[in-house]
N, C-alpha and C positions, 0 to 999 in steps of 0.2 A: 207259430213263432212266439207263443206267450212267454217262453223262457229265453228268448233271444232279444238282445238289444237291437231294435230295428231303427235304422237310420235311412231316411229318404233324403237324397241330395238334389239340389238345384245348382248346377255348375256351369260356368261359361265355356270351358274348353278342356282339352285333354291335360294341359299343364296343371290346371286346378284339380282335375279328377285324380291324377296319379299322386300328386303330393298330399292333398287333403285326405283322401281315402287311406293312404298309408299312415298319415298322422293320427287319424281317428282310430285306426286299428291298434297302433302302438299305445296311445293313451288309454284305450279301453283295456288292453292287457295289463297295463300298469295299475289301473284303477280297480278293475274287477277280477283280475286273476287269469291265469292261462287256460283254465277249464271253462270259463264263461263263454257264451256264444253270442256272436254279433252277426247281424244280417245287413250287408251294404246294399243299398237300393238306389243306384245313380240313375234315376229316371230321366233327368233332363240335363243334357250337355248342350248348352246354347252358345251362340257367339255374342260377344259383348255389346255390339252396336244396338241390339234390341233387347238387352238383358232385362230391363225393368218392365217392358211391355210383355215379354215372355213370362216374367215372374208373376204378373197379375193373372195371366191365363193358367199358369201352374197352380196358383192358390185356388183359382176357381175349380180346377179339376179336382183338387184335394177336397174341396167342399162337397162335391158330389160323392166323394168317398171311393176308395179302392175296395171293391166288393169281392170277397172270397167266400164261397159257400153260402152266399146270402147274408153274410155278416160284414159290417163295415170295420175294416182294420184301421187302427190309429197308430202311427209310428211313435217311437219314444222320442225321437228327435227329427226335426226337419231342418237340415243344414243348408243354408243359402249362402253361396259364395259369389260375390261380384266384386271385381277389382274396384278400388276406390277411384282410380284414374285421376289422382291428385286432388280429389275433393276432401280427402281425409276420411278415416274410418267412421267417425261419428256422423258426418253428413251422409255418407253412403248408408250407414245403418238406419238413419232416420228415413231415408227414401224407401228402404226395404220395408220398414215397419208401416209406412203409409200404404203399402200394397195390401196390408191386412185389414180385416174388419173387426170391429169390437166384439162381434158375436162369433168369431171363428173359434171352433172348439179346439183347434190345434195352436192357437195364438201363443200360448205359453211354452210351446215345445219348439219354437223356432230359435235356432242358434245361428248367428251371423258371422261369417268370415269376410272381411273387406280388406284384402291385401293392399298395402299402400306403397307405391302407386299400383304395382302389378305383382302377380303371383311369382314371377321369376326372381323378384327380390328376396322372397323367402328361400328359394333354392340357394342363393348366394350369401345369405346372412351369416351363416356359420362357416367360416373359412376352413377350420380344422375338419369339420364333418364333410364338407365338399371334397377336401383333399383326400381324406381316407376313403370316401365312398367310391371315387373314380380312379384312385391310384395316381394322383398328381405327384410329381417329384419335387416341385417347388411350390412356394406359397402363391396364393391368389390375391390380387389386389381387389378388394371389394369396392365397387364404385360408390361414391357418396350419393346421398339422396338427390335424385334428379327427376324432374317431371317432363318426360319425353316419351312419346310412343315408341315401343319396342326397344327402349334403351337397355333395360335389364335382360330382355330376351337375347339381344345381340351380345351383351356382356357375358352371359352364361355360355353361349355358343363359342365365343372367342376364347374364354378361359380354357375350355376343353380342347379346342382345335390348336391352341398354341403349343400343346404338348403332344400333338399328333394323335389325339383320341378321336376315333371315328364317331361322328355325331349324326345319327340318322333322324332324330326327332327333336333337334334343338336342345338336347340335354334332358328332356322330359323323361327319357328312358331310365335315368338314374335316380328318379324321385324316391323310390322305396329305399334305396341304399343310403341316400342322403339323410332321410328321416331316421333311419336306423342308427346312423352314426352320430346324431345330435345328442348332446348331453342332456341337461335339464331345460333346454330351450332358452337359456339365458340370453344368448346372442340374438336370437330371433325376437325375444321380448324387447331387448334394447333397440333393435333396428326398427321395429314396428310396434308401437304401443298398443295398437288395436289387436295385435296378436295375443297379448296378455288377456284382454277382455274375452276374446274368442275362446282361448284355452280354459279360462276360469269357468265360463258358461258351459263348455263341453264337459269338463270334469264334474261340475255340479249335477248335470243331467245324468251322468253315469253313476254317480254316488247314490242319487235318488232311486234310480232303477235297481241298483244292487240291493239297496235297503228293502225295496218292495219284494224282490225275489226272495231274499232271506226271510222276510216276514211271512210271506206266503208258504215257504217251505216249513216253517215251524208250526203252522196251523194245519198242515196236512196230516191225516191220521196215519 
């Protein structure tokens, strides 16, 4: 996988997995081109109540290394996603960073996504994209910021069911289509400032990888 952009994910649930993996795929294509290769490696899909405890175990596992053919492979990005749960993205990011050690060889490769307050708000943030993705006939009223468990999850389900759309997985099944229909993510950045930090860090990691690949290619005989 030396010529593939390798992303290991730590994710809380399927709603995060579907949306964030689709987002990473799209941003990678836009940043590195359609011919570049990416390897999605969602090793941990956890439930939020023990997310930070599980994260520490996850980092410990990475320290031991993923061995392939006797060699330790290091991903280009370790993407950690944990909902902020109303703490705000900065506080959640601080908690995630505390799970790292100063001597971790992968410390600088961690990219953090902390949806505020929950990932379902990202699904709803771009009304036009949601409408096009699922074929809604009328506009969607995006709920204001509210700190309440399952508030945005229920809002997403209700928006779809109100037009008779069959919802089998709470709307998660439309994640890839919603991400595809988003413009330049302006509405999502406006809705959740932490998303802007996440997107910038992700793009920077991809640009650095692309530069390394191109540099290595020019040195080959």
